[in-house]
BALOBA-1460 file (C-alpha; in Angstrom, 3 decimals):
// residues 316
<rec num="1" residu="m" x="14.944" y="-51.607" z="-37.507"/>
<rec num="2" residu="k" x="13.903" y="-53.733" z="-34.544"/>
<rec num="3" residu="k" x="12.576" y="-57.126" z="-35.553"/>
<rec num="4" residu="i" x="10.150" y="-59.286" z="-33.610"/>
<rec num="5" residu="q" x="10.028" y="-63.040" z="-34.052"/>
<rec num="6" residu="v" x="6.542" y="-64.501" z="-34.200"/>
<rec num="7" residu="v" x="4.998" y="-67.815" z="-35.086"/>
<rec num="8" residu="i" x="1.985" y="-68.370" z="-37.329"/>
<rec num="9" residu="d" x="-0.574" y="-69.602" z="-34.819"/>
<rec num="10" residu="r" x="-3.414" y="-70.020" z="-37.287"/>
<rec num="11" residu="r" x="-3.938" y="-69.791" z="-41.050"/>
<rec num="12" residu="t" x="-7.408" y="-69.713" z="-42.614"/>
<rec num="13" residu="d" x="-8.913" y="-68.937" z="-46.000"/>
<rec num="14" residu="e" x="-10.898" y="-65.733" z="-45.552"/>
<rec num="15" residu="a" x="-12.209" y="-65.361" z="-49.128"/>
<rec num="16" residu="k" x="-11.225" y="-66.389" z="-52.645"/>
<rec num="17" residu="d" x="-7.452" y="-65.853" z="-52.890"/>
<rec num="18" residu="v" x="-7.348" y="-64.227" z="-49.431"/>
<rec num="19" residu="v" x="-5.551" y="-65.890" z="-46.526"/>
<rec num="20" residu="r" x="-5.739" y="-64.767" z="-42.907"/>
<rec num="21" residu="l" x="-2.769" y="-65.230" z="-40.561"/>
<rec num="22" residu="v" x="-2.778" y="-64.994" z="-36.770"/>
<rec num="23" residu="l" x="0.677" y="-64.170" z="-35.411"/>
<rec num="24" residu="r" x="1.843" y="-64.592" z="-31.813"/>
<rec num="25" residu="r" x="5.115" y="-64.375" z="-29.938"/>
<rec num="26" residu="q" x="6.615" y="-67.776" z="-29.269"/>
<rec num="27" residu="d" x="6.869" y="-66.973" z="-25.555"/>
<rec num="28" residu="g" x="3.221" y="-65.880" z="-25.359"/>
<rec num="29" residu="e" x="4.048" y="-62.302" z="-24.336"/>
<rec num="30" residu="n" x="2.045" y="-59.384" z="-25.693"/>
<rec num="31" residu="l" x="3.093" y="-57.655" z="-28.893"/>
<rec num="32" residu="p" x="3.650" y="-53.875" z="-29.159"/>
<rec num="33" residu="a" x="0.554" y="-51.687" z="-29.072"/>
<rec num="34" residu="f" x="-0.825" y="-50.352" z="-32.340"/>
<rec num="35" residu="s" x="-3.460" y="-47.887" z="-33.496"/>
<rec num="36" residu="p" x="-6.255" y="-48.375" z="-36.062"/>
<rec num="37" residu="g" x="-4.911" y="-48.275" z="-39.611"/>
<rec num="38" residu="a" x="-1.424" y="-49.477" z="-38.623"/>
<rec num="39" residu="h" x="0.637" y="-51.996" z="-40.564"/>
<rec num="40" residu="i" x="3.628" y="-54.227" z="-39.998"/>
<rec num="41" residu="d" x="6.463" y="-55.406" z="-42.224"/>
<rec num="42" residu="l" x="6.713" y="-59.125" z="-42.904"/>
<rec num="43" residu="f" x="10.236" y="-60.339" z="-43.614"/>
<rec num="44" residu="l" x="9.434" y="-63.199" z="-45.936"/>
<rec num="45" residu="p" x="11.500" y="-66.385" z="-46.386"/>
<rec num="46" residu="n" x="12.233" y="-65.453" z="-50.022"/>
<rec num="47" residu="g" x="14.103" y="-62.347" z="-48.820"/>
<rec num="48" residu="m" x="11.327" y="-59.876" z="-49.637"/>
<rec num="49" residu="t" x="9.771" y="-57.424" z="-47.200"/>
<rec num="50" residu="r" x="6.102" y="-56.571" z="-47.539"/>
<rec num="51" residu="q" x="3.676" y="-54.400" z="-45.560"/>
<rec num="52" residu="y" x="0.296" y="-55.682" z="-44.358"/>
<rec num="53" residu="s" x="-2.360" y="-53.905" z="-42.316"/>
<rec num="54" residu="l" x="-3.335" y="-55.130" z="-38.867"/>
<rec num="55" residu="i" x="-7.004" y="-56.079" z="-38.894"/>
<rec num="56" residu="g" x="-7.578" y="-56.762" z="-35.217"/>
<rec num="57" residu="d" x="-8.869" y="-54.687" z="-32.332"/>
<rec num="58" residu="c" x="-6.006" y="-52.495" z="-31.147"/>
<rec num="59" residu="s" x="-6.976" y="-53.210" z="-27.529"/>
<rec num="60" residu="e" x="-5.941" y="-56.848" z="-28.028"/>
<rec num="61" residu="t" x="-2.172" y="-57.250" z="-28.366"/>
<rec num="62" residu="d" x="-1.770" y="-60.929" z="-27.517"/>
<rec num="63" residu="r" x="-1.758" y="-61.481" z="-31.286"/>
<rec num="64" residu="y" x="-1.574" y="-59.683" z="-34.616"/>
<rec num="65" residu="e" x="-3.933" y="-60.597" z="-37.434"/>
<rec num="66" residu="i" x="-3.374" y="-59.835" z="-41.096"/>
<rec num="67" residu="a" x="-5.079" y="-60.820" z="-44.351"/>
<rec num="68" residu="i" x="-3.258" y="-61.075" z="-47.664"/>
<rec num="69" residu="s" x="-4.779" y="-61.233" z="-51.116"/>
<rec num="70" residu="r" x="-2.884" y="-63.207" z="-53.729"/>
<rec num="71" residu="a" x="-2.146" y="-60.684" z="-56.464"/>
<rec num="72" residu="a" x="-2.537" y="-61.906" z="-60.027"/>
<rec num="73" residu="n" x="0.634" y="-60.035" z="-60.977"/>
<rec num="74" residu="s" x="2.491" y="-60.761" z="-57.739"/>
<rec num="75" residu="r" x="6.151" y="-59.769" z="-57.749"/>
<rec num="76" residu="g" x="6.780" y="-62.538" z="-55.221"/>
<rec num="77" residu="g" x="5.355" y="-61.166" z="-51.967"/>
<rec num="78" residu="s" x="1.772" y="-62.375" z="-51.849"/>
<rec num="79" residu="l" x="2.748" y="-65.504" z="-53.795"/>
<rec num="80" residu="c" x="5.259" y="-66.387" z="-51.065"/>
<rec num="81" residu="v" x="2.670" y="-65.828" z="-48.329"/>
<rec num="82" residu="h" x="0.111" y="-68.063" z="-50.018"/>
<rec num="83" residu="s" x="2.501" y="-70.839" z="-51.049"/>
<rec num="84" residu="a" x="5.175" y="-70.923" z="-48.337"/>
<rec num="85" residu="l" x="3.740" y="-69.718" z="-45.012"/>
<rec num="86" residu="n" x="1.953" y="-72.291" z="-42.880"/>
<rec num="87" residu="e" x="0.874" y="-72.776" z="-39.290"/>
<rec num="88" residu="g" x="3.860" y="-73.261" z="-37.023"/>
<rec num="89" residu="n" x="6.273" y="-71.311" z="-39.219"/>
<rec num="90" residu="a" x="8.398" y="-68.687" z="-37.490"/>
<rec num="91" residu="l" x="9.122" y="-65.373" z="-39.175"/>
<rec num="92" residu="d" x="10.249" y="-61.875" z="-38.355"/>
<rec num="93" residu="i" x="8.019" y="-58.820" z="-38.373"/>
<rec num="94" residu="s" x="8.571" y="-55.147" z="-37.608"/>
<rec num="95" residu="e" x="6.959" y="-53.075" z="-34.909"/>
<rec num="96" residu="p" x="3.714" y="-51.446" z="-36.104"/>
<rec num="97" residu="r" x="3.755" y="-48.144" z="-37.991"/>
<rec num="98" residu="n" x="0.776" y="-46.060" z="-39.018"/>
<rec num="99" residu="n" x="0.586" y="-43.979" z="-42.197"/>
<rec num="100" residu="f" x="-3.235" y="-44.077" z="-42.194"/>
<rec num="101" residu="p" x="-4.410" y="-43.070" z="-38.701"/>
<rec num="102" residu="l" x="-7.848" y="-41.898" z="-37.655"/>
<rec num="103" residu="q" x="-7.542" y="-38.142" z="-37.338"/>
<rec num="104" residu="a" x="-8.442" y="-36.378" z="-34.098"/>
<rec num="105" residu="g" x="-11.572" y="-34.288" z="-33.941"/>
<rec num="106" residu="h" x="-14.014" y="-36.722" z="-35.569"/>
<rec num="107" residu="e" x="-16.342" y="-39.246" z="-34.001"/>
<rec num="108" residu="t" x="-18.438" y="-40.114" z="-37.080"/>
<rec num="109" residu="f" x="-16.897" y="-41.793" z="-40.126"/>
<rec num="110" residu="l" x="-17.527" y="-42.986" z="-43.661"/>
<rec num="111" residu="f" x="-15.265" y="-45.847" z="-44.689"/>
<rec num="112" residu="i" x="-14.845" y="-46.916" z="-48.315"/>
<rec num="113" residu="a" x="-12.960" y="-50.124" z="-49.074"/>
<rec num="114" residu="g" x="-12.140" y="-51.736" z="-52.388"/>
<rec num="115" residu="g" x="-11.289" y="-55.448" z="-52.252"/>
<rec num="116" residu="i" x="-8.443" y="-56.212" z="-49.852"/>
<rec num="117" residu="g" x="-8.466" y="-52.509" z="-48.954"/>
<rec num="118" residu="i" x="-10.878" y="-53.593" z="-46.236"/>
<rec num="119" residu="t" x="-7.923" y="-54.609" z="-44.040"/>
<rec num="120" residu="p" x="-6.971" y="-51.238" z="-42.465"/>
<rec num="121" residu="i" x="-10.633" y="-50.236" z="-42.436"/>
<rec num="122" residu="l" x="-11.548" y="-53.293" z="-40.380"/>
<rec num="123" residu="s" x="-9.362" y="-52.223" z="-37.463"/>
<rec num="124" residu="m" x="-10.945" y="-48.762" z="-37.637"/>
<rec num="125" residu="i" x="-14.434" y="-50.265" z="-37.490"/>
<rec num="126" residu="r" x="-13.501" y="-52.343" z="-34.450"/>
<rec num="127" residu="h" x="-12.121" y="-49.200" z="-32.795"/>
<rec num="128" residu="c" x="-15.303" y="-47.239" z="-33.511"/>
<rec num="129" residu="e" x="-17.480" y="-50.045" z="-32.201"/>
<rec num="130" residu="r" x="-15.562" y="-50.156" z="-28.926"/>
<rec num="131" residu="r" x="-16.049" y="-46.402" z="-28.475"/>
<rec num="132" residu="g" x="-19.650" y="-46.239" z="-29.677"/>
<rec num="133" residu="w" x="-18.772" y="-43.906" z="-32.575"/>
<rec num="134" residu="p" x="-21.186" y="-43.902" z="-35.549"/>
<rec num="135" residu="w" x="-19.771" y="-45.176" z="-38.842"/>
<rec num="136" residu="r" x="-20.821" y="-46.441" z="-42.250"/>
<rec num="137" residu="l" x="-18.979" y="-48.628" z="-44.736"/>
<rec num="138" residu="l" x="-19.189" y="-48.879" z="-48.514"/>
<rec num="139" residu="y" x="-17.462" y="-52.117" z="-49.498"/>
<rec num="140" residu="l" x="-16.721" y="-52.651" z="-53.197"/>
<rec num="141" residu="a" x="-15.558" y="-56.025" z="-54.517"/>
<rec num="142" residu="r" x="-15.393" y="-57.918" z="-57.791"/>
<rec num="143" residu="s" x="-17.710" y="-60.586" z="-56.418"/>
<rec num="144" residu="r" x="-19.194" y="-61.869" z="-53.184"/>
<rec num="145" residu="a" x="-16.580" y="-64.643" z="-53.168"/>
<rec num="146" residu="h" x="-13.755" y="-62.077" z="-53.204"/>
<rec num="147" residu="a" x="-15.175" y="-60.008" z="-50.323"/>
<rec num="148" residu="a" x="-13.067" y="-60.811" z="-47.271"/>
<rec num="149" residu="f" x="-14.899" y="-60.630" z="-43.915"/>
<rec num="150" residu="h" x="-18.265" y="-60.534" z="-45.706"/>
<rec num="151" residu="d" x="-20.064" y="-62.604" z="-43.078"/>
<rec num="152" residu="e" x="-18.635" y="-60.604" z="-40.173"/>
<rec num="153" residu="l" x="-19.498" y="-57.264" z="-41.768"/>
<rec num="154" residu="s" x="-22.980" y="-58.413" z="-42.751"/>
<rec num="155" residu="r" x="-23.868" y="-58.581" z="-39.067"/>
<rec num="156" residu="f" x="-23.723" y="-54.776" z="-38.900"/>
<rec num="157" residu="g" x="-26.874" y="-54.532" z="-41.011"/>
<rec num="158" residu="d" x="-27.541" y="-51.370" z="-42.998"/>
<rec num="159" residu="r" x="-24.381" y="-49.696" z="-41.706"/>
<rec num="160" residu="v" x="-22.560" y="-51.707" z="-44.384"/>
<rec num="161" residu="r" x="-23.396" y="-51.331" z="-48.051"/>
<rec num="162" residu="f" x="-21.933" y="-53.957" z="-50.359"/>
<rec num="163" residu="h" x="-21.439" y="-53.563" z="-54.098"/>
<rec num="164" residu="f" x="-20.360" y="-56.575" z="-56.138"/>
<rec num="165" residu="d" x="-19.369" y="-55.733" z="-59.690"/>
<rec num="166" residu="d" x="-20.467" y="-59.074" z="-61.140"/>
<rec num="167" residu="e" x="-23.926" y="-58.916" z="-59.548"/>
<rec num="168" residu="a" x="-24.487" y="-55.246" z="-60.366"/>
<rec num="169" residu="g" x="-23.092" y="-55.597" z="-63.869"/>
<rec num="170" residu="c" x="-21.018" y="-52.419" z="-63.442"/>
<rec num="171" residu="l" x="-18.649" y="-50.545" z="-61.180"/>
<rec num="172" residu="f" x="-20.117" y="-48.487" z="-58.354"/>
<rec num="173" residu="d" x="-21.398" y="-45.061" z="-59.423"/>
<rec num="174" residu="f" x="-20.482" y="-42.420" z="-56.852"/>
<rec num="175" residu="t" x="-22.962" y="-40.021" z="-58.454"/>
<rec num="176" residu="d" x="-25.822" y="-42.378" z="-57.534"/>
<rec num="177" residu="a" x="-28.438" y="-40.359" z="-55.652"/>
<rec num="178" residu="s" x="-28.720" y="-43.138" z="-53.051"/>
<rec num="179" residu="f" x="-25.135" y="-42.491" z="-51.970"/>
<rec num="180" residu="t" x="-25.303" y="-39.539" z="-49.604"/>
<rec num="181" residu="l" x="-22.930" y="-38.018" z="-47.090"/>
<rec num="182" residu="e" x="-23.546" y="-35.490" z="-44.337"/>
<rec num="183" residu="p" x="-21.255" y="-32.416" z="-44.322"/>
<rec num="184" residu="g" x="-18.238" y="-32.710" z="-42.044"/>
<rec num="185" residu="v" x="-18.097" y="-36.521" z="-42.001"/>
<rec num="186" residu="p" x="-14.561" y="-37.639" z="-42.948"/>
<rec num="187" residu="i" x="-13.929" y="-40.248" z="-45.623"/>
<rec num="188" residu="y" x="-11.320" y="-42.974" z="-45.133"/>
<rec num="189" residu="c" x="-10.584" y="-44.969" z="-48.275"/>
<rec num="190" residu="c" x="-8.303" y="-47.861" z="-49.161"/>
<rec num="191" residu="g" x="-8.341" y="-49.958" z="-52.304"/>
<rec num="192" residu="p" x="-6.986" y="-50.321" z="-55.822"/>
<rec num="193" residu="a" x="-6.293" y="-47.253" z="-57.955"/>
<rec num="194" residu="p" x="-9.673" y="-47.129" z="-59.782"/>
<rec num="195" residu="v" x="-11.507" y="-47.005" z="-56.446"/>
<rec num="196" residu="m" x="-9.141" y="-44.428" z="-54.999"/>
<rec num="197" residu="n" x="-9.385" y="-42.214" z="-58.076"/>
<rec num="198" residu="a" x="-13.182" y="-42.391" z="-58.043"/>
<rec num="199" residu="v" x="-13.291" y="-41.463" z="-54.345"/>
<rec num="200" residu="e" x="-10.853" y="-38.595" z="-54.936"/>
<rec num="201" residu="d" x="-13.174" y="-37.259" z="-57.639"/>
<rec num="202" residu="f" x="-16.161" y="-37.663" z="-55.326"/>
<rec num="203" residu="s" x="-14.422" y="-35.944" z="-52.409"/>
<rec num="204" residu="s" x="-13.315" y="-33.028" z="-54.598"/>
<rec num="205" residu="s" x="-16.990" y="-32.141" z="-55.051"/>
<rec num="206" residu="h" x="-17.588" y="-32.461" z="-51.294"/>
<rec num="207" residu="p" x="-15.075" y="-29.999" z="-49.767"/>
<rec num="208" residu="d" x="-16.766" y="-30.185" z="-46.371"/>
<rec num="209" residu="n" x="-15.788" y="-33.854" z="-46.094"/>
<rec num="210" residu="p" x="-12.054" y="-34.339" z="-45.491"/>
<rec num="211" residu="a" x="-10.729" y="-37.444" z="-47.245"/>
<rec num="212" residu="f" x="-7.825" y="-39.680" z="-46.229"/>
<rec num="213" residu="f" x="-6.303" y="-42.389" z="-48.417"/>
<rec num="214" residu="e" x="-4.125" y="-45.481" z="-48.064"/>
<rec num="215" residu="w" x="-2.677" y="-46.310" z="-51.491"/>
<rec num="216" residu="f" x="-1.572" y="-49.784" z="-52.558"/>
<rec num="217" residu="s" x="0.734" y="-48.295" z="-55.175"/>
<rec num="218" residu="p" x="1.753" y="-44.771" z="-56.195"/>
<rec num="219" residu="p" x="-1.159" y="-42.880" z="-57.753"/>
<rec num="220" residu="a" x="-0.829" y="-41.840" z="-61.384"/>
<rec num="221" residu="e" x="0.675" y="-38.395" z="-61.760"/>
<rec num="222" residu="s" x="-1.930" y="-35.825" z="-62.758"/>
<rec num="223" residu="g" x="0.631" y="-33.617" z="-64.462"/>
<rec num="224" residu="a" x="4.242" y="-33.409" z="-65.469"/>
<rec num="225" residu="r" x="6.596" y="-33.469" z="-62.504"/>
<rec num="226" residu="e" x="9.571" y="-31.138" z="-62.413"/>
<rec num="227" residu="v" x="12.631" y="-32.770" z="-63.963"/>
<rec num="228" residu="a" x="14.960" y="-34.123" z="-61.288"/>
<rec num="229" residu="a" x="18.243" y="-32.306" z="-60.823"/>
<rec num="230" residu="g" x="21.395" y="-33.569" z="-59.170"/>
<rec num="231" residu="f" x="22.358" y="-32.512" z="-55.636"/>
<rec num="232" residu="d" x="24.700" y="-33.477" z="-52.811"/>
<rec num="233" residu="v" x="24.022" y="-35.227" z="-49.528"/>
<rec num="234" residu="k" x="26.274" y="-34.908" z="-46.493"/>
<rec num="235" residu="l" x="26.224" y="-37.696" z="-43.919"/>
<rec num="236" residu="q" x="26.147" y="-36.243" z="-40.420"/>
<rec num="237" residu="s" x="27.981" y="-39.117" z="-38.758"/>
<rec num="238" residu="s" x="31.059" y="-39.081" z="-41.003"/>
<rec num="239" residu="g" x="30.923" y="-35.783" z="-42.869"/>
<rec num="240" residu="q" x="31.123" y="-37.679" z="-46.155"/>
<rec num="241" residu="v" x="29.595" y="-35.832" z="-49.117"/>
<rec num="242" residu="l" x="28.037" y="-37.847" z="-51.933"/>
<rec num="243" residu="h" x="26.549" y="-36.620" z="-55.193"/>
<rec num="244" residu="v" x="23.058" y="-37.798" z="-56.169"/>
<rec num="245" residu="p" x="22.738" y="-37.530" z="-59.961"/>
<rec num="246" residu="e" x="19.433" y="-36.920" z="-61.677"/>
<rec num="247" residu="d" x="19.012" y="-40.603" z="-62.572"/>
<rec num="248" residu="r" x="19.702" y="-41.999" z="-59.057"/>
<rec num="249" residu="t" x="17.869" y="-41.861" z="-55.747"/>
<rec num="250" residu="i" x="19.503" y="-41.013" z="-52.432"/>
<rec num="251" residu="l" x="18.966" y="-44.602" z="-51.329"/>
<rec num="252" residu="e" x="20.646" y="-46.020" z="-54.438"/>
<rec num="253" residu="v" x="23.668" y="-43.747" z="-54.022"/>
<rec num="254" residu="l" x="24.068" y="-44.694" z="-50.365"/>
<rec num="255" residu="e" x="23.775" y="-48.382" z="-51.215"/>
<rec num="256" residu="e" x="26.385" y="-47.982" z="-53.972"/>
<rec num="257" residu="h" x="28.767" y="-46.625" z="-51.321"/>
<rec num="258" residu="g" x="28.278" y="-49.544" z="-48.955"/>
<rec num="259" residu="y" x="25.555" y="-48.230" z="-46.648"/>
<rec num="260" residu="e" x="22.895" y="-50.758" z="-45.668"/>
<rec num="261" residu="l" x="19.740" y="-48.864" z="-44.784"/>
<rec num="262" residu="p" x="16.240" y="-50.200" z="-44.111"/>
<rec num="263" residu="c" x="13.980" y="-50.070" z="-47.150"/>
<rec num="264" residu="s" x="11.091" y="-51.974" z="-48.653"/>
<rec num="265" residu="c" x="8.768" y="-50.558" z="-51.296"/>
<rec num="266" residu="r" x="11.203" y="-48.103" z="-52.981"/>
<rec num="267" residu="e" x="8.129" y="-46.139" z="-54.073"/>
<rec num="268" residu="g" x="7.589" y="-43.750" z="-51.152"/>
<rec num="269" residu="m" x="4.679" y="-45.798" z="-49.853"/>
<rec num="270" residu="c" x="5.789" y="-47.544" z="-46.670"/>
<rec num="271" residu="r" x="7.978" y="-45.168" z="-44.604"/>
<rec num="272" residu="t" x="10.608" y="-47.878" z="-44.013"/>
<rec num="273" residu="c" x="13.476" y="-45.750" z="-45.362"/>
<rec num="274" residu="e" x="12.493" y="-42.574" z="-43.477"/>
<rec num="275" residu="t" x="15.640" y="-40.600" z="-42.627"/>
<rec num="276" residu="g" x="16.160" y="-37.470" z="-40.558"/>
<rec num="277" residu="v" x="17.136" y="-34.196" z="-42.264"/>
<rec num="278" residu="i" x="19.608" y="-32.043" z="-40.317"/>
<rec num="279" residu="d" x="19.858" y="-29.227" z="-42.854"/>
<rec num="280" residu="g" x="18.662" y="-28.387" z="-46.354"/>
<rec num="281" residu="l" x="15.303" y="-28.301" z="-48.114"/>
<rec num="282" residu="p" x="13.785" y="-31.654" z="-49.135"/>
<rec num="283" residu="d" x="11.776" y="-32.136" z="-52.309"/>
<rec num="284" residu="h" x="9.155" y="-34.552" z="-50.947"/>
<rec num="285" residu="r" x="7.937" y="-37.103" z="-53.478"/>
<rec num="286" residu="d" x="6.486" y="-39.698" z="-51.123"/>
<rec num="287" residu="y" x="2.877" y="-40.601" z="-50.369"/>
<rec num="288" residu="v" x="3.028" y="-40.961" z="-46.574"/>
<rec num="289" residu="l" x="4.122" y="-37.700" z="-44.952"/>
<rec num="290" residu="s" x="1.435" y="-35.366" z="-43.654"/>
<rec num="291" residu="g" x="1.253" y="-31.746" z="-44.725"/>
<rec num="292" residu="s" x="2.753" y="-30.592" z="-41.440"/>
<rec num="293" residu="e" x="5.601" y="-33.100" z="-41.707"/>
<rec num="294" residu="r" x="6.370" y="-31.906" z="-45.228"/>
<rec num="295" residu="a" x="6.355" y="-28.299" z="-44.099"/>
<rec num="296" residu="a" x="8.696" y="-29.053" z="-41.185"/>
<rec num="297" residu="g" x="11.196" y="-30.684" z="-43.546"/>
<rec num="298" residu="r" x="12.871" y="-32.702" z="-40.789"/>
<rec num="299" residu="t" x="12.449" y="-36.108" z="-42.392"/>
<rec num="300" residu="i" x="12.638" y="-37.571" z="-45.890"/>
<rec num="301" residu="m" x="11.893" y="-40.827" z="-47.743"/>
<rec num="302" residu="i" x="15.235" y="-41.426" z="-49.382"/>
<rec num="303" residu="c" x="13.847" y="-43.979" z="-51.857"/>
<rec num="304" residu="v" x="12.025" y="-41.318" z="-53.910"/>
<rec num="305" residu="s" x="12.428" y="-37.805" z="-52.514"/>
<rec num="306" residu="r" x="15.099" y="-35.356" z="-53.593"/>
<rec num="307" residu="a" x="16.386" y="-31.887" z="-52.678"/>
<rec num="308" residu="k" x="15.357" y="-28.353" z="-53.527"/>
<rec num="309" residu="s" x="18.594" y="-27.041" z="-52.027"/>
<rec num="310" residu="p" x="22.090" y="-27.813" z="-53.380"/>
<rec num="311" residu="m" x="22.787" y="-30.039" z="-50.372"/>
<rec num="312" residu="l" x="20.926" y="-32.081" z="-47.770"/>
<rec num="313" residu="v" x="22.570" y="-33.006" z="-44.486"/>
<rec num="314" residu="l" x="21.151" y="-36.367" z="-43.430"/>
<rec num="315" residu="d" x="21.083" y="-38.062" z="-40.055"/>
<rec num="316" residu="v" x="23.060" y="-41.037" z="-41.361"/>
């Protein structure tokens, strides 16, 4: 994976427990182009790699801007950002990737954000504004103090509807008659699992409104998943055949045999470990591939996905 060295040009507090970082190249050159909904990897000084959405206007590549919420149950990523990253620090990032793009064929949008889930949505709003596309936003947060970019979004008037749990005394009710949606308008949603699950339920009763989601963590399984079976992988470069037992992932087996491959989340969420499939039938268990990509079967997330065929030949 190609890494880009940047420096933290500015750090500001955006909301309670939310910090905003502006990243620039040290030589002042532009950064790679990105599309609305894209994210980058941050290679943190504690050795962790974490993904954060780009919040800026994709027409402006002199800098990248990200916002990170300090998670109460942080496994070390957001805690490192909040406690160890300061203005002037240099760090490595990846080139942008996009698992949550605006789909072609729509020019009117409903955005739903829960908490820090506003980050990929914000770049989409900026994109729509530049093109004059109509949009609306429902922004759900625990409190006004936790709502990042509240002041900026308030300037859009009635196109933005805020719901603060503490002020309302309850979570948002998607069956509320005041919440309406015209047929054909797509829904783009990012936020914690309760918000995502509620929007999934809402969208299931609105089949004319396609819904697209960016998950923070793997959604809860709705039913029992087929028990994993062992299979073999053949490495195209060397011809080596390795067995993947039922209690190991492809990534773990490759690592056990000395292969160092890019990875981050190990949950099928970030696309960092994406690997080409030369032959065989993948059993996709990720949360990032599109339906057409799954059907093509030419790529696999080796951190979670398995095989439906006895062997997979991988582009490794």
